[in-house]
C-alpha positions as CSV (number, residue, x, y, z in Angstrom):
1,M,-13.8,13.8,28.2
2,A,-11.3,11.0,27.5
3,R,-8.6,11.7,25.0
4,K,-8.6,9.6,21.8
5,V,-5.4,7.9,20.5
6,W,-4.6,5.6,17.6
7,V,-1.8,3.2,18.3
8,T,-0.2,1.3,15.3
9,G,1.9,-1.8,15.5
10,A,0.0,-2.8,18.7
11,G,0.0,-6.5,18.4
12,S,3.0,-7.2,20.7
13,G,6.0,-5.6,22.4
14,L,6.1,-1.9,22.7
15,G,2.9,-1.3,20.8
16,L,0.9,-3.6,23.1
17,A,2.6,-2.1,26.2
18,L,1.5,1.4,25.0
19,V,-2.1,0.2,24.6
20,Q,-2.1,-1.3,28.1
21,Q,-0.7,1.8,29.8
22,L,-3.0,4.2,27.8
23,L,-6.0,2.2,28.8
24,A,-4.9,2.4,32.5
25,Q,-4.6,6.2,32.1
26,G,-8.1,6.5,30.9
27,W,-7.6,7.1,27.1
28,K,-9.9,5.8,24.5
29,V,-7.6,3.7,22.4
30,A,-7.8,2.4,18.8
31,A,-5.3,-0.3,18.1
32,S,-4.0,-1.6,14.8
33,G,-1.7,-4.6,14.6
34,R,-1.3,-8.3,14.2
35,A,-4.2,-10.1,15.9
36,S,-3.1,-11.4,19.3
37,T,-4.7,-13.0,22.3
38,E,-3.5,-10.1,24.4
39,L,-5.3,-7.5,22.4
40,Q,-8.4,-9.6,22.3
41,G,-8.3,-10.0,26.0
42,L,-7.9,-6.2,26.5
43,S,-10.8,-5.6,24.2
44,Q,-13.1,-7.9,26.2
45,L,-12.0,-6.2,29.5
46,N,-12.4,-2.7,28.0
47,P,-15.2,-2.9,25.4
48,Q,-16.1,0.8,25.7
49,Q,-12.5,2.0,25.8
50,L,-10.6,-0.1,23.2
51,L,-11.4,-0.2,19.5
52,L,-9.6,-3.0,17.5
53,L,-8.9,-2.0,13.9
54,D,-8.3,-4.9,11.6
55,G,-6.2,-4.7,8.5
56,N,-2.7,-4.3,7.3
57,L,-1.6,-0.6,7.2
58,T,0.9,-1.3,4.5
59,D,-2.1,-1.7,2.1
60,A,-3.5,1.8,1.3
61,A,-7.1,0.5,1.0
62,Q,-7.0,-1.2,4.3
63,A,-5.4,1.9,6.0
64,A,-8.2,4.0,4.5
65,Q,-10.8,1.5,5.9
66,A,-9.3,1.8,9.4
67,S,-9.5,5.6,9.3
68,Q,-13.1,5.4,8.0
69,R,-14.0,3.2,10.9
70,L,-12.4,5.7,13.3
71,Q,-14.3,8.6,11.6
72,A,-17.6,6.7,12.1
73,Q,-16.9,5.8,15.7
74,W,-15.1,8.8,17.1
75,G,-14.9,11.5,14.4
76,A,-11.6,12.8,15.7
77,L,-8.2,11.9,17.1
78,D,-6.2,13.7,19.7
79,C,-3.1,11.6,19.3
80,L,-1.5,9.3,16.8
81,L,1.2,6.9,18.2
82,V,3.0,5.3,15.3
83,N,5.0,2.3,16.5
84,A,7.2,2.4,13.4
85,G,9.6,-0.3,14.4
86,T,6.9,-3.1,14.5
87,C,7.2,-6.4,12.8
88,D,3.4,-6.8,12.8
89,Y,3.3,-6.4,9.0
90,L,5.8,-9.1,8.2
91,D,5.0,-12.6,7.0
92,A,6.4,-15.3,9.2
93,S,7.7,-17.1,6.2
94,I,10.0,-14.3,5.1
95,P,13.7,-15.5,4.8
96,P,16.0,-14.3,7.6
97,T,18.2,-12.5,5.1
98,A,15.4,-10.3,4.0
99,I,13.9,-9.4,7.4
100,F,15.7,-6.1,8.1
101,E,14.9,-4.6,4.7
102,A,11.3,-5.8,5.1
103,I,11.0,-4.1,8.5
104,A,12.2,-0.8,7.0
105,S,10.1,-1.0,3.8
106,S,6.9,-2.2,5.6
107,N,7.1,0.5,8.3
108,L,7.8,3.2,5.7
109,S,4.7,2.3,3.6
110,A,2.5,1.8,6.7
111,S,3.6,5.2,8.2
112,V,2.9,7.0,4.9
113,H,-0.6,5.5,4.7
114,C,-1.3,6.1,8.4
115,L,-0.2,9.7,8.3
116,H,-2.3,10.5,5.2
117,N,-5.5,8.9,6.6
118,A,-5.2,10.2,10.2
119,L,-4.7,13.8,9.2
120,P,-8.4,14.8,8.9
121,L,-9.1,13.1,12.2
122,L,-6.3,14.9,14.0
123,E,-7.5,18.2,12.6
124,N,-10.7,17.6,14.4
125,G,-9.0,16.7,17.7
126,Q,-8.1,18.6,20.8
127,S,-4.4,19.8,20.9
128,P,-3.5,17.1,18.4
129,Q,-0.1,15.5,18.3
130,I,1.8,12.6,16.7
131,M,4.6,10.5,18.2
132,A,6.5,8.2,15.9
133,V,8.8,5.6,17.3
134,L,11.5,4.1,15.1
135,S,13.8,1.1,15.7
136,R,17.4,0.7,14.6
137,Y,16.1,-1.6,11.8
138,S,13.2,0.5,10.6
139,A,15.4,3.6,10.6
140,L,17.7,1.9,8.0
141,Q,17.9,3.8,4.7
142,L,16.6,1.7,1.9
143,Y,18.0,1.0,-1.6
144,E,21.4,2.8,-1.8
145,P,22.5,4.1,1.6
146,S,25.2,6.3,0.0
147,Q,22.4,8.4,-1.6
148,P,20.8,11.4,0.3
149,A,18.0,10.4,2.6
150,T,14.5,11.3,1.3
151,P,10.9,10.4,2.2
152,D,11.2,7.7,-0.5
153,N,14.0,5.8,1.2
154,S,14.1,6.9,4.8
155,L,11.4,6.5,7.4
156,A,12.8,9.3,9.6
157,E,12.6,11.7,6.5
158,V,8.9,10.7,6.0
159,F,8.1,12.3,9.3
160,R,10.6,15.2,9.2
161,S,9.3,16.2,5.7
162,E,5.8,16.6,7.2
163,C,6.8,18.8,10.1
164,Q,5.9,22.2,8.5
165,H,2.7,20.9,7.0
166,L,1.6,19.4,10.3
167,A,2.6,22.6,12.2
168,S,0.5,24.7,9.8
169,K,-2.5,22.6,10.9
170,G,-1.7,22.9,14.6
171,I,-0.4,19.3,14.9
172,D,2.8,18.7,16.9
173,L,5.2,15.9,15.9
174,T,7.7,14.0,18.0
175,L,10.1,11.7,16.3
176,V,11.6,9.1,18.6
177,A,14.6,7.3,16.9
178,P,18.0,5.9,17.4
179,Q,21.0,8.1,16.9
180,A,21.5,8.9,13.2
181,L,25.0,7.9,12.0
182,K,25.2,10.5,9.3
183,V,23.8,13.5,11.2
184,P,23.8,12.8,14.9
185,L,21.2,14.6,17.0
186,V,23.6,15.2,19.8
187,A,27.4,15.4,19.8
188,T,28.0,12.8,22.5
189,Q,27.4,9.1,21.9
190,V,24.3,7.7,23.4
191,M,24.8,4.2,24.8
192,P,22.0,1.6,24.2
193,Q,20.0,0.7,27.3
194,E,18.3,-2.5,28.4
195,W,14.7,-1.4,27.8
196,T,11.7,-3.6,28.2
197,A,8.5,-2.9,26.3
198,E,6.9,-1.7,29.6
199,S,9.7,0.6,30.7
200,A,10.0,2.1,27.2
201,A,6.2,2.7,27.0
202,D,6.2,4.3,30.5
203,V,9.0,6.8,29.6
204,L,7.5,7.6,26.2
205,L,4.1,8.4,27.7
206,Q,5.8,10.5,30.4
207,R,7.5,12.5,27.6
208,L,4.4,12.7,25.4
209,P,3.0,16.0,26.9
210,E,6.4,17.7,26.3
211,R,5.8,17.5,22.6
212,A,9.6,17.6,21.9
213,P,10.5,17.6,18.2
214,E,12.9,14.7,18.5
215,L,13.9,12.2,21.2
216,L,16.6,9.5,21.2
217,L,15.8,5.9,21.9
218,E,18.7,3.4,21.8
219,A,17.7,-0.1,22.8
220,L,20.2,-2.9,23.6
221,N,17.7,-5.7,22.8
222,L,15.4,-4.7,20.0
223,N,13.5,-7.9,20.1
224,S,12.1,-7.0,23.6
225,L,10.4,-3.9,22.1
226,W,9.7,-5.1,18.5
227,P,9.5,-9.0,18.6
228,L,10.5,-10.6,15.3
229,P,7.9,-13.0,13.7
230,E,8.4,-16.6,14.8
231,Q,9.9,-18.6,11.9
232,P,8.0,-21.7,10.9
233,S,9.7,-24.8,12.1
234,S,11.3,-26.9,9.4
235,S,10.4,-30.6,9.1
236,V,13.1,-33.1,9.6
């Protein structure tokens, strides 16, 4: 029986590449993200395998509606892939000076809503697991960086704080993030690499069965994995 996965932030970049490769591997895939011609094309090619979930996961009600549709269609999830560096939830009109904070805050709220709503589905799944992938921008601590990191101001802490609760329900969690500046995961410095969306997705899916608690991902060009929204052209 095909395994079932929910991929968030699937409209472009890394999220879209994950959807493409999971479909090629035979997974049943539910995809949330900004509407795109690529996702629509994949849906037409794979109508029995790909389920497109409309809605903005930063909105609690829309996130609940997405999970309700999953419950009705599948009744369970084996894997939740949270692309928590996505710019899918940003308005294209957002001023450039506010983009990085908006990436962090939108991914934090979307991740909280997604985790809450996916939990009952994962509990019904086979060997359930979660992989959350953060970018350098979404991993930024909100509000006052000098304060301790908590689930209210740090996306990484949202996931770390859930580890014990998830483990008690038999759900494994893998957090994929850049090197933390305050508390490095490894002693040696990890140099950023020239990842493409496809190469990063390939490696992440290779590592998925390992269920490692934490993995490092340092990308040299973040826009190749998490494309920024196109700014509207100004009239002259």
